[in-house]
C-alpha positions in Angstrom: -39.0 52.8 20.0 -37.3 55.9 19.8 -33.5 56.5 19.6 -31.6 58.7 21.6 -27.9 60.0 21.3 -25.5 58.6 23.7 -23.1 60.7 25.7 -19.1 59.9 25.7 -17.0 60.0 28.6 -13.3 59.6 28.9 -11.6 56.4 28.3 -11.3 53.4 30.6 -8.7 53.5 33.4 -7.8 50.0 33.3 -5.4 48.5 30.4 -6.8 45.3 29.2 -10.2 45.2 30.1 -11.4 45.4 26.4 -9.0 43.3 24.7 -7.8 40.8 27.4 -7.7 37.3 25.9 -9.0 38.3 22.5 -5.8 37.4 20.8 -5.0 35.0 18.2 -2.3 32.4 17.9 1.2 33.3 19.4 3.2 36.2 17.7 6.8 36.7 17.5 6.9 38.5 20.7 8.1 35.8 23.1 6.3 32.9 24.4 2.8 31.9 23.2 0.0 34.0 24.7 -2.7 32.5 27.2 -6.0 31.3 25.8 -9.0 33.6 26.0 -10.3 31.6 28.9 -7.1 31.3 30.7 -6.4 35.1 30.1 -10.0 35.6 31.7 -9.2 33.6 34.7 -6.0 35.2 35.4 -7.6 38.7 35.6 -10.2 37.5 37.7 -7.8 35.9 40.3 -5.9 39.3 40.3 -8.8 41.7 40.8 -9.6 43.3 44.1 -13.3 44.0 44.8 -12.7 47.6 44.2 -10.9 46.8 40.8 -13.9 44.5 39.7 -16.5 47.0 40.5 -14.8 49.7 38.5 -16.7 51.0 35.5 -15.3 50.2 32.3 -16.4 51.3 28.8 -19.7 50.1 27.7 -18.5 49.7 24.2 -15.0 49.3 22.8 -13.1 47.4 20.1 -10.9 44.2 20.1 -9.2 41.9 17.7 -11.1 38.7 16.8 -9.1 36.1 14.9 -10.3 36.0 11.3 -12.5 39.0 11.5 -9.8 41.6 12.6 -11.1 44.6 14.8 -14.7 44.2 15.8 -17.0 46.0 18.3 -17.1 44.5 21.8 -18.7 45.3 25.3 -16.8 46.5 28.2 -15.5 43.0 29.1 -14.4 42.2 25.7 -17.2 40.1 24.7 -18.1 40.1 20.9 -20.9 42.1 19.7 -23.5 41.3 16.9 -26.1 42.8 14.8 -29.3 41.2 13.7 -30.5 41.3 9.8 -34.2 41.6 11.0 -33.6 44.7 13.2 -33.7 48.1 11.3 -31.3 50.7 11.8 -33.3 53.8 10.4 -35.3 53.9 12.5 -33.5 52.1 15.1 -35.8 49.1 16.0 -34.7 45.7 18.1 -37.0 42.8 17.0 -35.4 40.3 19.3 -37.5 39.9 22.6 -38.3 36.8 24.8 -36.3 33.6 23.8 -34.3 35.5 21.3 -33.0 37.9 24.0 -32.2 34.9 26.3 -29.8 33.6 23.5 -28.8 36.9 22.3 -28.7 39.3 25.3 -29.1 42.9 24.2 -26.1 45.1 25.2 -27.7 47.8 27.5 -27.0 51.2 28.6 -26.6 51.3 32.4 -26.9 54.9 32.8 -27.5 58.3 30.8 -23.7 58.6 30.0 -22.3 55.7 27.8 -18.6 55.5 28.1 -17.2 54.3 24.9 -13.6 53.5 23.5 -12.4 53.1 19.9 -15.8 53.8 18.7 -16.7 57.1 16.7 -19.2 58.6 19.2 -21.4 60.1 16.7 -22.5 56.4 15.6 -23.3 55.6 19.1 -27.0 55.8 20.4 -29.6 53.9 22.3 -33.0 52.6 21.7 -35.8 51.9 24.2 -36.8 48.4 24.2 -40.4 46.8 24.8 -39.4 46.2 28.4 -38.4 49.7 29.1 -34.7 49.2 29.1 -32.3 51.1 26.5 -30.3 49.1 24.3 -26.9 50.5 22.7 -27.0 51.1 19.1 -24.0 51.6 16.5 -24.8 53.0 13.3 -28.4 52.8 14.2 -28.1 49.0 14.7 -29.0 47.5 18.0 -26.0 45.2 19.3 -26.2 42.1 21.2 -23.7 39.5 22.9 -24.2 35.7 22.1 -24.7 33.4 25.0 -22.6 30.9 23.9 -19.5 33.3 23.9 -18.1 32.5 27.4 -14.7 34.5 26.8 -13.2 37.4 24.6 -12.3 36.7 21.2 -14.9 34.1 20.8 -17.5 34.6 17.9 -19.6 31.6 17.8 -22.5 33.6 16.8 -21.0 34.7 13.7 -23.5 33.8 10.6 -26.0 32.0 12.8 -29.3 31.3 11.0 -27.9 33.6 8.0 -29.0 36.6 10.0 -26.6 37.1 13.1 -23.3 38.8 12.3 -20.5 40.3 14.2 -20.5 44.0 14.3 -17.6 46.2 13.2 -16.8 49.1 15.2 -18.9 51.4 12.5 -22.0 49.2 13.1 -21.6 47.4 9.8 -21.2 43.6 9.4 -17.5 42.5 10.3 -15.9 41.1 7.1 -13.4 38.3 7.0 -10.1 39.6 7.7 -8.0 40.0 4.4 -5.5 37.6 3.6 -2.1 38.8 4.8 -3.5 41.1 7.5 -0.4 42.6 9.2 -1.7 46.0 10.8 -5.0 46.8 12.5 -6.4 48.8 15.7 -7.8 47.9 19.1 -8.9 49.7 22.2 -6.2 49.4 24.8 -7.3 50.9 28.3 -6.5 54.6 29.0 -4.3 54.9 26.0 -7.2 54.6 23.6 -7.4 53.3 20.0 -3.8 52.2 19.2 -2.0 50.2 16.6 -1.8 46.3 17.1 -0.7 43.7 14.8 -3.1 41.1 13.5 -3.4 39.1 16.9 -4.1 42.2 18.7 -0.8 42.9 20.5 0.1 46.5 20.9 2.7 48.2 18.7 5.1 50.5 19.8 7.3 53.4 18.3 10.8 54.4 19.3 12.0 58.1 19.9 15.6 57.3 18.8 14.4 56.0 15.4 13.6 58.5 12.7 10.3 59.1 10.4 11.8 60.9 7.6 13.5 59.2 6.5 12.5 56.1 8.0 15.2 54.5 10.1 15.1 51.7 12.8 17.7 52.1 15.3 16.6 49.0 17.5 18.8 46.0 16.4 20.6 43.2 18.5 19.4 42.9 22.0 17.3 45.7 21.6 15.3 43.9 18.8 15.2 40.7 21.2 13.2 42.8 23.7 11.5 45.0 21.0 10.5 42.7 18.1 10.1 44.5 15.0 6.6 44.1 13.2 8.3 42.5 9.8 6.3 41.6 6.4 7.6 39.5 3.6 6.7 42.1 1.1 5.0 45.4 0.9 1.9 43.7 -0.3 0.1 43.1 3.1 -3.3 44.2 4.4 -4.4 46.6 6.8 -7.6 47.6 8.8 -8.5 50.7 10.5 -5.5 52.6 9.3 -5.1 54.9 6.6 -3.1 53.0 4.1 -1.2 56.1 2.6 0.4 56.3 5.9 1.6 52.7 5.7 5.1 51.5 4.5 8.2 49.7 5.2 11.7 50.1 5.8 14.9 47.8 5.3 16.4 46.7 8.7 20.0 46.3 8.9 19.3 42.4 8.9 17.4 42.8 5.4 14.2 42.1 6.8 11.2 44.7 6.0 9.7 46.2 9.0 6.4 47.9 9.0 5.9 51.8 9.4 3.2 54.1 10.0 3.7 57.6 9.2 7.6 57.1 8.7 7.9 55.3 12.2 9.2 51.8 12.4 6.8 49.6 14.6 7.5 47.2 17.2 6.1 44.6 19.6 7.4 44.2 23.2 8.5 40.9 24.6 6.9 41.7 28.1 3.3 41.8 26.7 2.1 38.5 27.0 -1.8 38.9 26.7 -3.3 41.3 24.0 -4.7 44.5 25.7 -1.7 44.8 27.8 0.8 47.8 27.0 3.5 47.2 29.4 6.0 48.8 27.1 4.3 52.2 27.4 6.9 55.0 28.3 9.7 52.8 28.9 13.1 54.6 29.2 11.0 57.6 28.3 11.5 56.6 24.7 9.1 53.8 24.1 5.4 54.6 23.4 2.4 52.7 22.0 1.6 54.1 18.6 -1.8 55.6 17.6 -3.3 54.7 14.2 -1.8 57.8 12.7 1.7 57.0 14.1 1.7 59.6 16.8 2.6 58.8 20.3 -0.6 57.2 22.5 -0.9 58.8 26.1 1.1 62.0 25.7 
């Protein structure tokens, strides 16, 4: 089998495809989120035929409870790698009955659209049946037939050889205890900061980064709940730790900051992958992993 480099297009136009339903338990932002299955059903009911047919990214990232940010297909389904394959050269050894249980993630065109994944790590490998399977870091990637909805990872550790793939193609590790901050793909905003459950995080233009200062209190903090930490000793994933800090709020709580900017959730975001707060009032914007505004 030979490996070819995949081309990368722009990001997806539909917010929420990569992450929808891949949240953990309810966060502090409003009511509990729908389950993964419920969220997927809601989207299916709302899609028009044209929307359903729209092309999304072939590879994206999402947050899976206990594993943090992982690799997914364009529908938000968790992707895996197989220890009996090889990455150099790329080679898939899962065919026949194996491929029925572990369907390979295939490239459907010469141009493979990705989001939240380093494009230099993405390629394809030709399978014995002539199809081209996506690879990340050289490793062929697969879905698991028993995963029915985004956020599920029932294939993790199966047979001691199947493991959820991290965005760099390595095996996804158990999320660190106290994980407070990570990243995921959110539609046409690209890769943004999220909390541990995959909910989009925002920054506020009326705050300041140097020195760090939150100016969102009272009713503002109800609509835009601050991302708080009990102490400065919390874990992050996919974010430069040197950019991460905290600022003491007026109510005495510690709010997480990135590049000095205090971070917030948005109470109207009910399902992970949503970013309804983007651009609100011309002062609220989803935050990139380096603290800059997403989508501007």
